N, CA, C and O of each residue as an XYZ file, in Angstrom:
480
protein
N       0.825     -1.179      0.010
C       0.004      0.006     -0.014
C       0.875      1.248      0.015
O       1.825      1.330      0.794
N       0.558      2.200     -0.820
C       1.277      3.491     -0.864
C       0.590      4.452      0.052
O      -0.577      4.266      0.397
N       1.298      5.480      0.453
C       0.714      6.499      1.285
C       0.434      7.720      0.407
O       1.313      8.167     -0.330
N      -0.738      8.239      0.478
C      -1.167      9.416     -0.288
C      -1.348     10.559      0.683
O      -2.087     10.443      1.660
N      -0.680     11.659      0.417
C      -0.792     12.799      1.314
C      -2.089     13.542      1.173
O      -2.595     13.736      0.067
N      -2.616     13.950      2.276
C      -3.833     14.770      2.298
C      -3.308     16.118      2.822
O      -2.963     16.236      3.998
N      -3.253     17.102      1.968
C      -2.528     18.329      2.312
C      -3.453     19.485      2.679
O      -4.578     19.605      2.192
N      -2.948     20.286      3.518
C      -3.512     21.599      3.796
C      -2.376     22.573      3.521
O      -1.361     22.562      4.218
N      -2.539     23.391      2.534
C      -1.443     24.318      2.149
C      -1.316     25.393      3.195
O      -2.305     25.919      3.706
N      -0.091     25.701      3.497
C       0.246     26.817      4.418
C       1.042     27.840      3.617
O       1.298     27.670      2.425
N       1.426     28.918      4.320
C       2.246     29.925      3.647
C       3.482     29.292      3.066
O       3.832     29.557      1.916
N       4.167     28.441      3.857
C       5.357     27.741      3.368
C       5.194     26.282      3.718
O       5.223     25.918      4.894
N       5.022     25.440      2.716
C       4.862     23.984      3.011
C       6.069     23.420      3.684
O       7.193     23.853      3.428
N       5.855     22.461      4.539
C       6.949     21.858      5.298
C       7.169     20.423      4.831
O       7.101     19.481      5.621
N       7.432     20.273      3.550
C       7.719     18.946      2.961
C       9.201     18.929      2.569
O       9.701     19.886      1.978
N       9.888     17.854      2.896
C      11.296     17.767      2.510
C      11.606     16.363      2.043
O      10.918     15.402      2.388
N      12.672     16.265      1.240
C      13.143     14.964      0.766
C      14.559     14.720      1.348
O      15.406     15.613      1.353
N      14.775     13.526      1.818
C      16.076     13.139      2.318
C      16.324     11.698      1.956
O      15.506     10.843      2.296
N      17.402     11.388      1.290
C      17.766     10.053      0.870
C      16.606      9.386      0.083
O      16.368      8.188      0.231
N      15.892     10.169     -0.748
C      14.832      9.627     -1.573
C      13.536      9.378     -0.832
O      12.592      8.853     -1.423
N      13.455      9.731      0.428
C      12.245      9.541      1.230
C      11.604     10.919      1.442
O      12.261     11.856      1.897
N      10.312     11.028      1.106
C       9.628     12.310      1.283
C       8.931     12.303      2.615
O       8.214     11.364      2.960
N       9.154     13.380      3.371
C       8.491     13.508      4.663
C       7.468     14.644      4.530
O       7.692     15.624      3.819
N       6.345     14.485      5.231
C       5.270     15.440      5.181
C       5.098     16.018      6.574
O       5.292     15.318      7.568
N       4.738     17.287      6.652
C       4.605     17.949      7.949
C       3.600     17.200      8.815
O       2.701     16.556      8.275
N       3.723     17.262     10.165
C       2.809     16.560     11.045
C       1.363     16.951     10.865
O       0.474     16.145     11.141
N       1.094     18.174     10.405
C      -0.320     18.583     10.268
C      -0.974     17.926      9.085
O      -2.203     17.913      9.001
N      -0.202     17.376      8.159
C      -0.782     16.659      6.991
C      -1.185     15.247      7.419
O      -0.523     14.648      8.266
N      -2.239     14.724      6.857
C      -2.674     13.367      7.125
C      -2.417     12.545      5.881
O      -2.291     13.091      4.785
N      -2.338     11.226      6.045
C      -2.118     10.346      4.938
C      -3.147      9.206      4.917
O      -3.549      8.691      5.960
N      -3.554      8.833      3.715
C      -4.497      7.717      3.542
C      -3.785      6.577      2.861
O      -2.867      6.795      2.071
N      -4.196      5.369      3.157
C      -3.670      4.179      2.481
C      -4.385      3.968      1.149
O      -5.615      4.003      1.101
N      -3.647      3.755      0.084
C      -4.257      3.458     -1.228
C      -3.434      2.334     -1.879
O      -2.306      2.038     -1.484
N      -4.056      1.732     -2.887
C      -3.352      0.704     -3.632
C      -2.364      1.408     -4.562
O      -2.691      2.422     -5.180
N      -1.162      0.862     -4.652
C      -0.096      1.493     -5.399
C       0.001      0.879     -6.799
O       0.900      0.084     -7.073
N      -0.925      1.251     -7.674
C      -0.930      0.655     -9.028
C      -0.437      1.614    -10.081
O       0.082      1.178    -11.109
N      -0.583      2.921     -9.858
C      -0.190      3.909    -10.854
C       0.689      4.954    -10.229
O       0.519      5.323     -9.067
N       1.620      5.421    -11.005
C       2.475      6.510    -10.551
C       2.217      7.679    -11.508
O       2.839      7.756    -12.567
N       1.330      8.563    -11.154
C       0.918      9.664    -11.998
C       1.376     10.983    -11.382
O       0.982     11.294    -10.258
N       2.197     11.769    -12.082
C       2.588     13.021    -11.512
C       1.398     14.013    -11.482
O       0.635     14.124    -12.442
N       1.276     14.713    -10.363
C       0.222     15.669    -10.173
C       0.839     16.946     -9.611
O       1.731     16.886     -8.764
N       0.368     18.094    -10.077
C       0.900     19.358     -9.556
C      -0.210     20.209     -9.022
O      -1.363     20.061     -9.428
N       0.114     21.089     -8.127
C      -0.873     22.035     -7.598
C      -0.215     23.412     -7.493
O       1.011     23.522     -7.461
N      -1.004     24.412     -7.442
C      -0.579     25.767     -7.158
C      -1.668     26.460     -6.351
O      -2.853     26.295     -6.641
N      -1.289     27.214     -5.368
C      -2.277     27.924     -4.588
C      -1.901     29.417     -4.480
O      -0.744     29.802     -4.644
N      -2.900     30.215     -4.206
C      -2.690     31.646     -4.039
C      -3.588     32.076     -2.885
O      -4.795     31.837     -2.925
N      -3.035     32.692     -1.880
C      -3.817     33.058     -0.744
C      -4.549     34.400     -0.954
O      -5.312     34.846     -0.097
N      -4.300     35.019     -2.100
C      -4.988     36.260     -2.425
C      -4.602     37.356     -1.412
O      -3.430     37.521     -1.075
N      -5.591     38.080     -0.949
C      -5.336     39.170      0.009
C      -5.357     38.712      1.434
O      -5.178     39.536      2.330
N      -5.569     37.426      1.702
C      -5.620     36.933      3.066
C      -4.242     36.820      3.707
O      -3.230     36.692      3.019
N      -4.224     36.868      5.013
C      -2.940     36.715      5.729
C      -2.441     35.269      5.667
O      -1.238     35.020      5.594
N      -3.398     34.302      5.697
C      -3.044     32.904      5.669
C      -3.780     32.176      4.566
O      -4.817     32.649      4.101
N      -3.278     31.060      4.148
C      -3.948     30.220      3.139
C      -5.097     29.493      3.837
O      -4.896     28.788      4.825
N      -6.300     29.679      3.304
C      -7.483     29.068      3.900
C      -7.961     27.883      3.061
O      -8.816     27.132      3.530
N      -7.463     27.683      1.870
C      -7.875     26.621      1.010
C      -7.129     25.333      1.339
O      -6.005     25.362      1.842
N      -7.763     24.218      1.052
C      -7.151     22.878      1.217
C      -7.395     22.090     -0.021
O      -8.260     22.434     -0.827
N      -6.615     20.994     -0.195
C      -6.818     20.165     -1.355
C      -6.574     18.693     -0.971
O      -5.944     18.398      0.044
N      -7.083     17.789     -1.803
C      -6.918     16.366     -1.652
C      -6.441     15.800     -2.967
O      -7.009     16.085     -4.021
N      -5.399     14.999     -2.903
C      -4.907     14.311     -4.087
C      -4.762     12.845     -3.696
O      -4.043     12.516     -2.752
N      -5.434     11.982     -4.411
C      -5.359     10.565     -4.015
C      -5.908      9.686     -5.089
O      -6.505     10.168     -6.052
N      -5.715      8.386     -4.938
C      -6.244      7.429     -5.892
C      -6.687      6.227     -5.152
O      -6.230      5.963     -4.040
N      -7.586      5.481     -5.760
C      -8.113      4.253     -5.115
C      -8.681      3.390     -6.252
O      -9.348      3.888     -7.159
N      -8.405      2.120     -6.176
C      -8.967      1.199     -7.156
C     -10.394      0.860     -6.752
O     -10.634      0.371     -5.648
N     -11.321      1.114     -7.631
C     -12.724      0.800     -7.407
C     -13.191      0.032     -8.631
O     -13.204      0.567     -9.740
N     -13.569     -1.205     -8.431
C     -13.847     -2.098     -9.582
C     -15.074     -1.705    -10.358
O     -15.127     -1.959    -11.561
N     -16.067     -1.098     -9.735
C     -17.329     -0.850    -10.455
C     -17.648      0.634    -10.589
O     -18.818      1.011    -10.537
N     -16.647      1.477    -10.759
C     -16.881      2.886    -10.859
C     -17.394      3.259    -12.240
O     -16.719      2.993    -13.235
N     -18.537      3.853    -12.323
C     -19.082      4.376    -13.573
C     -19.658      5.736    -13.252
O     -20.558      5.836    -12.418
N     -19.173      6.776    -13.882
C     -19.646      8.113    -13.648
C     -19.763      8.805    -15.008
O     -18.810      8.853    -15.786
N     -20.946      9.331    -15.266
C     -21.212     10.003    -16.546
C     -20.856      9.097    -17.757
O     -20.347      9.581    -18.768
N     -21.119      7.841    -17.643
C     -20.894      6.935    -18.785
C     -19.461      6.459    -18.928
O     -19.171      5.647    -19.807
N     -18.578      6.931    -18.107
C     -17.153      6.519    -18.175
C     -16.922      5.495    -17.122
O     -17.319      5.679    -15.971
N     -16.273      4.394    -17.497
C     -15.975      3.327    -16.547
C     -14.486      2.975    -16.629
O     -13.911      2.909    -17.715
N     -13.886      2.755    -15.486
C     -12.489      2.413    -15.427
C     -12.216      1.569    -14.194
O     -12.894      1.719    -13.178
N     -11.243      0.697    -14.271
C     -10.893     -0.119    -13.105
C     -10.175      0.706    -12.061
O     -10.168      0.336    -10.887
N      -9.583      1.793    -12.446
C      -8.863      2.646    -11.489
C      -9.480      4.034    -11.533
O      -9.893      4.520    -12.586
N      -9.533      4.660    -10.361
C     -10.083      6.000    -10.282
C      -9.173      6.869     -9.473
O      -8.410      6.366     -8.648
N      -9.230      8.156     -9.684
C      -8.479      9.101     -8.890
C      -9.426     10.071     -8.219
O     -10.488     10.388     -8.754
N      -9.044     10.537     -7.059
C      -9.810     11.534     -6.329
C      -9.011     12.812     -6.212
O      -7.882     12.805     -5.721
N      -9.572     13.869     -6.645
C      -8.920     15.163     -6.586
C      -9.957     16.172     -6.058
O     -11.081     16.194     -6.557
N      -9.626     16.967     -5.107
C     -10.565     17.955     -4.612
C      -9.834     19.222     -4.190
O      -8.735     19.183     -3.638
N     -10.487     20.346     -4.472
C     -10.003     21.643     -4.020
C     -11.138     22.274     -3.200
O     -12.274     22.372     -3.664
N     -10.814     22.688     -2.001
C     -11.855     23.157     -1.081
C     -11.541     24.568     -0.610
O     -10.445     24.848     -0.123
N     -12.510     25.442     -0.763
C     -12.361     26.873     -0.459
C     -12.538     27.123      1.026
O     -13.465     26.593      1.637
N     -11.685     27.902      1.597
C     -11.802     28.272      2.986
C     -12.873     29.365      3.152
O     -13.101     30.165      2.244
N     -13.514     29.386      4.308
C     -14.550     30.374      4.620
C     -14.242     30.971      5.996
O     -14.491     30.331      7.017
N     -13.712     32.167      6.027
C     -13.323     32.846      7.273
C     -12.401     31.963      8.102
O     -12.557     31.871      9.320
N     -11.458     31.324      7.461
C     -10.532     30.459      8.126
C     -10.400     29.137      7.311
O     -10.963     28.980      6.227
N      -9.628     28.210      7.901
C      -9.383     26.940      7.156
C     -10.138     25.745      7.712
O      -9.960     24.636      7.209
N     -10.960     25.919      8.713
C     -11.620     24.767      9.320
C     -12.530     24.019      8.342
O     -12.476     22.792      8.259
N     -13.368     24.759      7.601
C     -14.285     24.116      6.656
C     -13.523     23.388      5.540
O     -13.842     22.245      5.211
N     -12.540     24.037      4.974
C     -11.775     23.408      3.875
C     -11.000     22.185      4.353
O     -10.925     21.191      3.631
N     -10.426     22.232      5.545
C      -9.681     21.107      6.053
C     -10.613     19.937      6.362
O     -10.277     18.785      6.088
N     -11.783     20.230      6.933
C     -12.766     19.184      7.192
C     -13.124     18.449      5.937
O     -13.145     17.219      5.889
N     -13.413     19.251      4.889
C     -13.808     18.631      3.589
C     -12.682     17.787      3.014
O     -12.917     16.661      2.574
N     -11.472     18.310      3.011
C     -10.325     17.618      2.446
C     -10.028     16.320      3.202
O      -9.605     15.337      2.593
N     -10.245     16.306      4.520
C      -9.969     15.139      5.314
C     -11.097     14.125      5.339
O     -10.853     12.945      5.592
N     -12.328     14.555      5.082
C     -13.466     13.706      5.327
C     -14.207     13.222      4.069
O     -14.674     12.084      4.044
N     -14.320     14.029      3.065
C     -15.238     13.737      1.949
C     -14.860     12.434      1.199
O     -15.683     11.527      1.085
N     -13.645     12.351      0.702
C     -13.295     11.182     -0.130
C     -13.266      9.893      0.669
O     -13.730      8.880      0.147
N     -12.764      9.848      1.886
C     -12.867      8.563      2.633
C     -14.312      8.134      2.849
O     -14.612      6.941      2.800
N     -15.213      9.086      3.087
C     -16.607      8.752      3.255
C     -17.233      8.216      1.944
O     -18.013      7.264      1.968
N     -16.885      8.835      0.818
C     -17.385      8.382     -0.448
C     -16.884      6.936     -0.744
O     -17.646      6.085     -1.202
N     -15.604      6.696     -0.472
C     -15.057      5.366     -0.666
C     -15.745      4.304      0.184
O     -15.996      3.190     -0.275
N     -16.052      4.673      1.454
C     -16.773      3.760      2.319
C     -18.159      3.441      1.727
O     -18.604      2.294      1.757
N     -18.827      4.462      1.194
C     -20.153      4.267      0.612
C     -20.108      3.460     -0.658
O     -21.034      2.704     -0.949
N     -19.001      3.615     -1.452
C     -18.861      2.826     -2.672
C     -18.824      1.339     -2.409
O     -19.247      0.534     -3.238
N     -18.301      0.978     -1.216
C     -18.264     -0.424     -0.852
C     -19.684     -0.963     -0.586
O     -19.910     -2.170     -0.669
N     -20.624     -0.085     -0.272
C     -21.993     -0.489      0.133
C     -23.039     -0.165     -0.927
O     -23.997     -0.920     -1.094
N     -22.877      0.928     -1.635
C     -23.881      1.411     -2.566
C     -23.688      0.841     -3.971
O     -22.604      0.371     -4.318
N     -24.732      0.887     -4.759
C     -24.630      0.343     -6.113
C     -24.177      1.354     -7.154
O     -23.722      0.953     -8.225
N     -24.283      2.642     -6.883
C     -23.909      3.652     -7.850
C     -22.986      4.709     -7.236
O     -22.989      4.920     -6.024
N     -22.212      5.356     -8.073
C     -21.358      6.452     -7.612
C     -22.213      7.609     -7.105
O     -21.886      8.220     -6.087
N     -23.288      7.910     -7.793
C     -24.150      9.009     -7.357
C     -24.664      8.777     -5.936
O     -24.663      9.699     -5.121
N     -25.109      7.535     -5.630
C     -25.559      7.219     -4.290
C     -24.417      7.346     -3.269
O     -24.646      7.803     -2.150
N     -23.222      6.958     -3.632
C     -22.077      7.063     -2.712
C     -21.750      8.512     -2.434
O     -21.452      8.871     -1.295
N     -21.801      9.370     -3.473
C     -21.560     10.785     -3.270
C     -22.641     11.435     -2.442
O     -22.340     12.214     -1.537
N     -23.891     11.132     -2.729
C     -25.024     11.703     -2.006
C     -25.006     11.276     -0.523
O     -25.226     12.099      0.365
N     -24.750     10.015     -0.276
C     -24.809      9.473      1.083
C     -23.532      9.569      1.871
O     -23.530      9.406      3.092
N     -22.400      9.844      1.151
C     -21.104      9.928      1.810
C     -20.961     11.228      2.470
O     -19.930     11.497      3.086
């Protein structure tokens, strides 16, 4: 299982590489995912006129055997989310940390992706 970082962007990210091992700041959480694909993904954030970055994001992947969304079906799926902060970062962090794990739990129980998103 690979570890996928669940990030909350700050003014200066605290990620470093040493001896080929990437470390993530303690405030970041990680989810377990199946390590089938190595796809490079990039992000950029702008805090605008705010003193602190209030936005959060989620980058991850999970193999879901029966995923069909808008007529597209694939054995592998990726989850990407960008969440806007509202008078702080609590709402965006909650969404980044909670939404996709809940949807994946529902996918194990529900028959459609729409049901999993609605009930997750």
